[in-house]
SEZA-698115 format. One record per residue (C-alpha): residue number from 0; residue in one letter; x, y, z. Coordinates in nm, 2 decimals, m for minus. Example, Ala and Ser with C-alpha at 12.3 -4.5 7.8 and 13.67 -1.06 7.14 Angstrom:
2
    n  res      px      py      pz
    0    A    1.23   m0.45    0.78
    1    S    1.37   m0.11    0.71
***
This chain:
306
    n  res      px      py      pz
    0    M    1.02   m0.98    2.39
    1    F    0.81   m1.06    2.08
    2    Q    0.49   m1.01    2.28
    3    R    0.60   m0.66    2.38
    4    L    0.69   m0.58    2.02
    5    F    0.36   m0.72    1.89
    6    Y    0.16   m0.50    2.12
    7    F    0.37   m0.21    2.01
    8    A    0.28   m0.30    1.65
    9    L   m0.08   m0.29    1.73
   10    F   m0.04    0.05    1.88
   11    V    0.14    0.18    1.57
   12    C   m0.12    0.05    1.34
   13    A   m0.40    0.19    1.55
   14    A   m0.23    0.53    1.57
   15    S   m0.18    0.55    1.20
   16    G   m0.53    0.42    1.11
   17    A   m0.39    0.11    0.94
   18    L   m0.51   m0.15    1.19
   19    R   m0.87   m0.16    1.09
   20    A   m0.91   m0.09    0.72
   21    Q   m1.27   m0.22    0.75
   22    T   m1.49   m0.13    1.04
   23    T   m1.79   m0.30    1.19
   24    P   m2.11   m0.13    1.08
   25    A   m2.40   m0.14    1.33
   26    A   m2.71   m0.34    1.27
   27    G   m2.59   m0.59    1.01
   28    P   m2.60   m0.41    0.67
   29    A   m2.68   m0.57    0.34
   30    L   m2.39   m0.74    0.17
   31    L   m2.24   m0.62   m0.16
   32    S   m2.04   m0.87   m0.35
   33    G   m1.91   m0.94   m0.70
   34    K   m1.61   m0.93   m0.93
   35    I   m1.41   m0.65   m1.09
   36    I   m1.28   m0.70   m1.45
   37    D   m1.10   m0.51   m1.73
   38    K   m1.37   m0.37   m1.96
   39    A   m1.18   m0.45   m2.28
   40    T   m1.02   m0.79   m2.20
   41    K   m1.27   m0.92   m1.94
   42    E   m0.98   m1.03   m1.73
   43    P   m1.02   m1.01   m1.35
   44    L   m0.84   m0.73   m1.17
   45    P   m0.67   m0.85   m0.85
   46    F   m0.63   m0.65   m0.52
   47    T   m0.87   m0.37   m0.62
   48    S   m0.98   m0.12   m0.35
   49    L   m1.35   m0.07   m0.29
   50    S   m1.49    0.19   m0.05
   51    L   m1.82    0.36    0.04
   52    K   m1.78    0.73    0.02
   53    D   m2.00    0.84    0.30
   54    D   m1.96    0.54    0.54
   55    Q   m1.58    0.55    0.49
   56    T   m1.55    0.17    0.50
   57    G   m1.40   m0.05    0.24
   58    A   m1.25   m0.38    0.14
   59    L   m0.99   m0.52   m0.10
   60    S   m1.07   m0.78   m0.37
   61    N   m0.87   m1.10   m0.39
   62    E   m0.63   m1.21   m0.66
   63    F   m0.93   m1.31   m0.88
   64    G   m1.10   m0.97   m0.85
   65    V   m1.37   m1.11   m0.62
   66    F   m1.49   m0.89   m0.34
   67    Q   m1.75   m0.86   m0.06
   68    L   m1.82   m0.58    0.18
   69    P   m2.12   m0.45    0.39
   70    G   m2.35   m0.20    0.22
   71    P   m2.42    0.15    0.35
   72    V   m2.56    0.22    0.69
   73    K   m2.51    0.59    0.74
   74    N   m2.73    0.73    0.46
   75    E   m3.01    0.60    0.24
   76    K   m2.78    0.62   m0.06
   77    D   m2.40    0.60   m0.10
   78    S   m2.14    0.56   m0.37
   79    L   m1.93    0.25   m0.41
   80    I   m1.59    0.37   m0.53
   81    V   m1.37    0.12   m0.73
   82    M   m1.00    0.20   m0.76
   83    A   m0.79   m0.06   m0.95
   84    L   m0.42    0.00   m1.01
   85    G   m0.36    0.15   m1.36
   86    Y   m0.74    0.19   m1.42
   87    E   m0.99    0.47   m1.42
   88    H   m1.19    0.51   m1.10
   89    L   m1.55    0.39   m1.11
   90    A   m1.85    0.50   m0.89
   91    I   m2.16    0.29   m0.85
   92    A   m2.48    0.40   m0.67
   93    V   m2.59    0.17   m0.38
   94    E   m2.87    0.19   m0.13
   95    R   m2.90    0.10    0.23
   96    G   m3.07   m0.23    0.30
   97    K   m3.05   m0.35   m0.05
   98    P   m2.80   m0.63   m0.10
   99    I   m2.64   m0.67   m0.44
  100    A   m2.48   m1.01   m0.52
  101    N   m2.26   m1.12   m0.81
  102    M   m2.20   m0.77   m0.94
  103    V   m1.97   m0.75   m1.24
  104    L   m1.79   m0.42   m1.24
  105    E   m1.60   m0.33   m1.56
  106    V   m1.33   m0.06   m1.55
  107    N   m1.13    0.11   m1.82
  108    R   m0.75    0.10   m1.83
  109    R   m0.59    0.45   m1.81
  110    A   m0.37    0.54   m2.10
  111    I   m0.02    0.56   m1.96
  112    A    0.29    0.61   m2.17
  113    L    0.59    0.42   m2.06
  114    N    0.89    0.64   m1.99
  115    N    1.25    0.57   m2.03
  116    V    1.54    0.80   m1.97
  117    I    1.77    0.84   m2.27
  118    V    2.12    0.94   m2.17
  119    K    2.32    1.15   m2.42
  120    G    2.68    1.23   m2.35
  121    G    2.66    1.12   m1.99
  122    K    2.73    0.82   m1.76
  123    V    2.48    0.62   m1.56
  124    K    2.58    0.51   m1.21
  125    N    2.40    0.33   m0.94
  126    L    2.26    0.55   m0.65
  127    E    2.12    0.42   m0.32
  128    L    1.86    0.63   m0.15
  129    G    1.65    0.58    0.16
  130    A    1.74    0.38    0.47
  131    N    2.11    0.32    0.51
  132    S    2.12    0.12    0.83
  133    N    2.13   m0.26    0.84
  134    N    2.03   m0.26    1.21
  135    P    1.65   m0.22    1.25
  136    G    1.51   m0.04    1.55
  137    D    1.27   m0.18    1.81
  138    G    0.91   m0.18    1.70
  139    L    0.70   m0.32    1.42
  140    L    0.48   m0.20    1.13
  141    Q    0.20   m0.43    1.03
  142    G   m0.13   m0.37    0.86
  143    Q   m0.46   m0.52    0.73
  144    P   m0.55   m0.59    0.37
  145    G   m0.55   m0.28    0.16
  146    G   m0.34   m0.09    0.42
  147    Q   m0.01    0.06    0.32
  148    Y    0.30    0.21    0.47
  149    A    0.49    0.45    0.23
  150    F    0.84    0.58    0.29
  151    F    0.96    0.89    0.10
  152    V    1.29    0.81   m0.08
  153    K    1.42    1.17   m0.09
  154    N    1.67    1.30   m0.35
  155    D    1.85    1.50   m0.08
  156    K    2.14    1.63   m0.30
  157    S    1.92    1.70   m0.60
  158    R    2.11    1.46   m0.83
  159    R    1.99    1.39   m1.18
  160    L    1.79    1.07   m1.15
  161    G    1.70    0.81   m1.42
  162    N    1.50    0.49   m1.39
  163    I    1.43    0.31   m1.06
  164    R    1.63   m0.01   m1.05
  165    S    1.50   m0.18   m0.74
  166    V    1.33   m0.12   m0.40
  167    S    1.41   m0.30   m0.07
  168    F    1.21   m0.36    0.24
  169    Y    1.35   m0.48    0.58
  170    I    1.11   m0.77    0.66
  171    G    1.08   m0.85    1.03
  172    E    1.17   m1.20    1.16
  173    N    0.83   m1.24    1.33
  174    G    0.48   m1.27    1.19
  175    F    0.44   m1.44    0.85
  176    P    0.72   m1.30    0.63
  177    R    0.65   m1.53    0.33
  178    E    0.29   m1.39    0.28
  179    P    0.26   m1.19   m0.05
  180    F    0.25   m0.82   m0.06
  181    R    0.22   m0.56   m0.34
  182    V    0.48   m0.30   m0.42
  183    R    0.35    0.06   m0.48
  184    L    0.54    0.37   m0.61
  185    Y    0.40    0.72   m0.58
  186    K    0.48    1.08   m0.66
  187    P    0.47    1.31   m0.36
  188    D    0.20    1.52   m0.52
  189    G   m0.09    1.47   m0.27
  190    N   m0.20    1.71    0.01
  191    Y    0.10    1.81    0.22
  192    N    0.33    1.62   m0.02
  193    S    0.16    1.29    0.06
  194    P    0.17    0.99   m0.18
  195    N   m0.08    1.03   m0.46
  196    T   m0.01    0.95   m0.82
  197    D    0.10    0.59   m0.90
  198    I    0.42    0.58   m1.11
  199    L    0.43    0.20   m1.10
  200    T    0.10    0.10   m1.27
  201    E    0.16   m0.28   m1.29
  202    N    0.07   m0.53   m1.02
  203    V    0.40   m0.63   m0.87
  204    V    0.31   m0.89   m0.61
  205    V    0.61   m1.05   m0.43
  206    S    0.69   m1.27   m0.13
  207    A    1.01   m1.27    0.08
  208    P    1.18   m1.61    0.14
  209    K    1.22   m1.53    0.51
  210    G    1.23   m1.25    0.76
  211    G    1.50   m1.08    0.96
  212    Q    1.67   m0.93    0.65
  213    W    1.64   m0.70    0.35
  214    Y    1.42   m0.82    0.07
  215    T    1.49   m0.66   m0.27
  216    V    1.25   m0.63   m0.57
  217    D    1.39   m0.58   m0.92
  218    L    1.19   m0.31   m1.10
  219    T    1.41   m0.27   m1.41
  220    P    1.15   m0.44   m1.64
  221    Y    0.90   m0.16   m1.57
  222    N    1.10    0.15   m1.69
  223    V    0.98    0.37   m1.40
  224    V    1.15    0.71   m1.41
  225    A    1.22    0.85   m1.06
  226    P    1.07    1.19   m1.00
  227    E    1.33    1.46   m0.96
  228    E    1.24    1.54   m0.59
  229    G    1.22    1.17   m0.49
  230    F    0.93    0.92   m0.46
  231    F    0.74    0.71   m0.22
  232    V    0.79    0.33   m0.19
  233    A    0.51    0.15   m0.02
  234    M    0.42   m0.20    0.10
  235    E    0.06   m0.29    0.05
  236    W   m0.09   m0.58    0.25
  237    I   m0.30   m0.81    0.05
  238    V   m0.49   m1.14    0.09
  239    S   m0.47   m1.44   m0.14
  240    G   m0.61   m1.79   m0.16
  241    D   m0.85   m1.93    0.09
  242    K   m0.76   m1.68    0.36
  243    F   m0.97   m1.42    0.17
  244    F   m1.29   m1.59    0.27
  245    N   m1.17   m1.74    0.60
  246    T   m1.09   m1.40    0.74
  247    N   m1.35   m1.17    0.88
  248    F   m1.22   m0.83    0.80
  249    M   m1.52   m0.66    0.98
  250    D   m1.45   m0.85    1.31
  251    E   m1.31   m0.61    1.57
  252    N   m1.10   m0.90    1.71
  253    Y   m0.94   m0.95    1.37
  254    T   m0.56   m1.00    1.42
  255    P   m0.32   m0.85    1.16
  256    Y   m0.12   m1.10    0.97
  257    G    0.14   m1.11    0.70
  258    Q    0.47   m0.92    0.69
  259    I    0.61   m0.72    0.97
  260    M    0.83   m0.43    0.86
  261    R    1.10   m0.31    1.09
  262    P    1.15    0.06    1.16
  263    T    1.45    0.29    1.13
  264    F    1.53    0.59    1.35
  265    E    1.80    0.74    1.13
  266    F    1.61    1.04    1.00
  267    K    1.54    1.37    1.17
  268    E    1.19    1.40    1.03
  269    S    0.90    1.17    0.95
  270    R    0.91    1.04    0.60
  271    T    0.65    0.76    0.64
  272    W    0.28    0.78    0.57
  273    S    0.01    0.52    0.64
  274    Y   m0.29    0.44    0.42
  275    T   m0.63    0.31    0.52
  276    I   m0.90    0.21    0.26
  277    A   m1.17    0.48    0.24
  278    K   m0.98    0.71    0.48
  279    G   m0.67    0.80    0.28
  280    W   m0.31    0.89    0.39
  281    T   m0.19    1.00    0.73
  282    L    0.16    1.11    0.82
  283    L    0.32    0.89    1.09
  284    T    0.45    1.13    1.35
  285    M    0.56    0.90    1.62
  286    A    0.90    0.97    1.77
  287    T    1.11    0.85    2.07
  288    A    1.17    1.06    2.38
  289    A    1.50    1.15    2.22
  290    G    1.32    1.29    1.92
  291    Q    1.41    1.01    1.68
  292    H    1.14    0.97    1.42
  293    Y    0.98    0.63    1.35
  294    N    1.01    0.55    0.98
  295    A    0.96    0.24    0.77
  296    M    1.29    0.07    0.68
  297    I    1.28    0.10    0.30
  298    K    1.54    0.19    0.04
  299    A    1.58    0.21   m0.34
  300    E    1.84    0.20   m0.61
  301    V    1.81    0.44   m0.90
  302    D    2.01    0.54   m1.20
  303    M    2.21    0.85   m1.14
  304    I    2.31    1.04   m1.45
  305    K    2.64    1.23   m1.45
***
């Protein structure tokens, strides 16, 4: 049974573009490597996305900000785009056939004001949004480092929302459920209402104790205000420790690892998007023969103001 589900997971990842976040360039390109740090504090920036604009390939740094990826092959010159959570984007010019080792890339933190909802003359109650079922559907969602699945937690009844209290993911019982992953929250302000602007700008890296159950992450310390229309909750696959250098991301035989999220079929429309480094977001449109849409099993608790 697991073998059948595993192959289905590979199909899902391939269909959504999340299976191969890094592709194999032809003819062995020069290697780009180095470290990403905060320009002011000189602290390393973990799990930073790097991509080549024209080649549309990329990689993710490890928890120490260290990265490596193949240089450009498509054009003589390309731009290396650096995107660290909570920081300004950085573009570096690179050339085909010219390796660059031990780069130190410094990025500036974006000025972000912390928000907090102040309630005057009202009561705050807990509101659950997102997946309601405790029975996951057949199938799997699994990705590569830097890949994400984002589920739109919709404010269906237009309630007045306050801060986001917690988010929960249904972690599958197979795979490696105790591997770390990063929680991401987005506004639905991208193209076609896709995930775009981060509303959680801190690195929240967590690990579930086991699979086959809901895993809840407390977000109350971060004072994240829920957008009125709803928001995206995403799981981002990351790599930590020795596995970063023992894994060949550019190998076409690379096998996905880490968490397996289970799907839900309780919604009449697709609310799930997948992300691939250098390629962006894609709406997951898979559905069963009965028209049930395949969505990531994710939910959230928010403050509801009455």
